[in-house]
N, C-alpha and C positions, 0 to 999 in steps of 0.2 A: 695731497695731504691724506694721510691714512685715516680710516674711520674705524673706531672701536665699537664692537657690538657685544652686548651681554647675552650669553646663551644660558638658558635655564635648563639644568639637567633634570629630566623628569624620571629617569630610571636609576634606581640605586645600583651601585657597582656590585652590591651583594645579591642582587635579584637572581642572576643566573646560578650562582652557587647555592642559594636557598632553594631554588626550583629543583636542582639535581639532588640536594639533600633530602627533600621530601620524597622524591622518587626512590632514592636509596633506602630511606627509612621504611617505605612501604614494601620494598622487596625483601628487606631483612625481616620485617614483621611477618610477611607471608611465609618465610622460611623458618619461622619460630626462633628467630635470633634476637636476643636482647643485647643491644649495642651500648657500650659504655665508653664515653670519651674521657680519657684519663689525662688530666692537666696537672702541671706542677713545674716548678723551676728546676734547672739542672741540679742534680744531686739531692733532690727531695726524696728519692727512693721509690720512684714510680715502678720500675721493673721488679725490684725486690718485694715491694708490697703486692704486686700482681701475682708473684710466685706464691706468696703466703695465702692469698685469696684462692688461687686456683687449686692449691693443695687441699682446700676444704670444701670444694664444690661437690664432692661425692660423685654421683653418676651424671652430673651435668657436664657436657662437653665444652671445654674452653677453646677459644681461638684468639690469636693476637695479631693485630697489625701494628708493627713497630715503626714509629716515625723518628727519624734522626736527620740532622743536616748532612752528616757524613757517617760512614762506617756501619757495620752490622754486628757489633760486639754482642749487644743484648739479644738480637735475633738468634745468633748461634748458640748462646747460652740457653735460651728457651727451647730451641729445637733439640738440644742435647738432653733436655728433660722430657722429651716426647710431646711437647706442646706444638700444635700446628700453628706456625708463625710465618708471616711474610714481612719483608722489609720494604719501607719506602724511604728513600733519601731525597730530600728536597733541594740539596746542593745550594743552600743559602737561604731559602725561604723560611720564615719564622713560624709557620703553621702548616697543618694539613688542610686540604679542602675536600669538598664533597666528590668531585670527579675522581680524585685519587683513591678515595675510600671505596667508591663503587667498583672501580676496577680491581682493587686489591681483594675485596670481599668475593668477587666473582672468581678470581684466581685461586683463592683459598677454598672455594667450593663449600662455603659454610652451610650447615644444615642443623638446625635445632640445638641451641646451646647459648653460650654467652660469648660475645665478641668484644674483647678489650682493645680499644684503639689508643695506644700510647702516643700522645701528641708530642710535638717538639717541646723541649724544655724551655718554657717561657710563660710568664704570667700575664702577658699582654695580648698578643695576636691570637692564640688559640681560643680565647674566650669570645672573640668577635665573630667566629665562623661556625655556622651549623654544618655538620658533616654527615648527617644521617643517623646520628645517635638517638637513643631513647633517653639517656640520662648523662649528665656530666659529673664526673668524680674529680674533685680537687684535692690534691695531696700537698699539704703544707708541712712544715717541720718546726720543732722548738728551736732548732739551731739557726733558723732564718730570722728569728726575732718575732715579737708580738705585734709589730706595726704593719704587717703585710696586708690585712684587710683595708687599712687606710691608704696604703700606697698603690694597691692594685685592686680597686673596688669591683671592677667588672667581673673578674674571675670568681670572686666570692659571691657576688650577686647572682650569677648565672648557675652556680653549682647546685646540683640536686643532693649531693652527699659530700661531706668534707672529712678528710682524714688528717689528724695531726700526728705525723710520723716522728720517729725517734724520741718517743715519750720516755724511754728509759734514760735519756740524757738530761731530763729535766733538772735533776739536782746539780748539774754541772754547768748550766747555761742561764743566762739572764732572760727568762721568758715569763711575761706577766699574763697568766691565763685569763684573768678577769678583763684586762684591757683588750686582749685578743678577741674574746667572745663578745665584748661590747661592740667592737667594730664589725664582727660577723653578723650579729643580730640586727644592727642598724641597717645592714644591706640585705640580709636574708633571714627573715624570722623563722623559717620552717625547716631548712635543710638540717638533717641530723649530723652531728659532729662526733666522730669517734677518735678516741686516743689510742694510737697503735704504735707498735714497735716491730719493724721487720727483723730486727736483731733478736728480740726475745719472744716474738710471736704473740705479744699481747694485743688484745682487742680485735683480732681478725675474725673470730667466730661471730661477733656481733655484726661486722661488716657483711659477712657472707649471709647471715640471716636476713639482713636488709635486702641484699640482692635477690635472694630466693623469694622473698615476699613480693618484690616488685616484678619478678618474673611471672607471677600469677595474674597480674593486672592487665 
């Protein structure tokens, strides 16, 4: 007769990732790198928003770690703009983790500037993992609808800065700003929320000002 035993798991499956994330964060800080974990669903305009931000950084050097399940389309586009970019393909995994980021940052040889880490297009998994970043930037859009904070609360709760992209399309879509913001503030009372459009360039000066201010801290 077989015997069933209960085994208590004492160590979180996230512990190793978090330990490496702290080490990566410390190395980046030592190199005067401000790391931004960029989260958002597929099609939210993460890459196009980063381009607008990087255009306005002035003399601050940008770097990009581009995360995708497959392909390197965005990496090639960024490299064509002269931005130092490296590709990570997860081959099915729904998020980036801290060991991958540590290795990619070393390969990029980052030194003094801003490192944008574009995570996998997903509003669930990326919010669960620390990857060595200093802040999390969440990009949502008016075209996704105003219920996203209610459906994907962790991403909005963890965000240090939130961008509502495609604001130029507001007249053409059913987006309830008041309902959206009520959901955001129930989860995250303090993160600044910026209305932006990667198409029209609206709102990104304010985003860059926020980044520069946090660089000083």
